[in-house]
N, C-alpha and C positions, 0 to 999 in steps of 0.2 A: 450440457445445454449448448445449443448452437446459437451464436449471436449473429444478428444481421448487422453488418458493419455500418449500414446507412441509417438505421432506425433503432433507437433505444427501446428496451422492453417497456411496455406500458405499465405493467404491474409485476415486476419481476426482479431479477437480480442479475448482476454482471459479476462473473467470477474470474479472477486472475490467479495464476500460480507463478510465483517468482522463484526462479532457480538460483537465488543468491541469498546469502546470509543477511539478516537485518543489520542495520547500521544505527548506532546510537546518535542522538542529537549532539552529544559531546565529542563525536568523532571528528576527525579533520575534514576540511572542506572537500578534498579529493575523494574520500570514501563516500561522503554524502552525495556528491555529484554523480559518482558512478552508480549509486542506487537509484537516484532520480532518473538518470538516463535509462536504466533498465526498466523501471516502471513505465516510463513513457514509450519505450520501444515495444513493450507488450501491449500497451493500450493504443498504440498508433494505428492499428487496422480499423479502429472505430472512428467513423467520420462525423461524429456528433459530439456535442458537449452537453452535459446535464445542467439544467438551470434551476432545478428545484432542490428541496431538502433531500438529503441522503442519509442512510445509516451504513456504517462500515463495520464489517467483522473481519478481524485479523486472526488467523489460526497459524501459529508458528510451530512447525514440526522440528523438534530438537531433542536429542538424547538427554535424558534427565541428568546424566553424569556431568555433562557440560554446564548445566544450569546449577547444580548443587555443589559440585566439587571444584569448580574453577571460577575465575572471574573473567573468562574469555568472552562470554556472551553478555550483551547489554540487558538491562532490566526492561521488562515489557513496556513500561510507561515511557521509556526513552527512545523507543523505535517508532513512535507514532508520527512525529513531525517530519522526519525525512520521507516517510511513505506518503504522507499528505502532500508534501511539496512536489512529489512526482505525479500525483493525480491532478494537481491544480495548475492553472495558468495556460499559456499559449499552446503548449503541446500536450496538455493533460485532458482529462474528461470532465473536470469540474472548473467552474469559473474561479472560485475561491474556497478556502477551507471553512469559511463562515457558513457554507451550505450544509456542513456536517452536523446533523441533529444529534447523533449518538455514535459512539464507537465501542465495540466490544473487542477486546484484545486478550488472547490467552495463548499459552504454549502447551503443547502436549507431547508426550514421549512416543 
């Protein structure tokens, strides 16, 4: 999908791909700030802010061995807040995370 950086899709979706690993809410502030900066960098070409309710879907691509056999990757519920922080505020595309009506988050191999 090609996005118009000046106008949000009227009835559609905005899709981002983050080339970084998710960060847990329990991670240190430097790691969380790095993720927030990356989310904002990717969203920065969009010159608008969404002011209505939104639904968010997070698809996390990760090898199942990392999920099942190590504790190196965070739980899927712990990655939500740092991602939302990157989408909200002055340099994000949402005013506040209270706009989020629903979130679907899952990982797949």
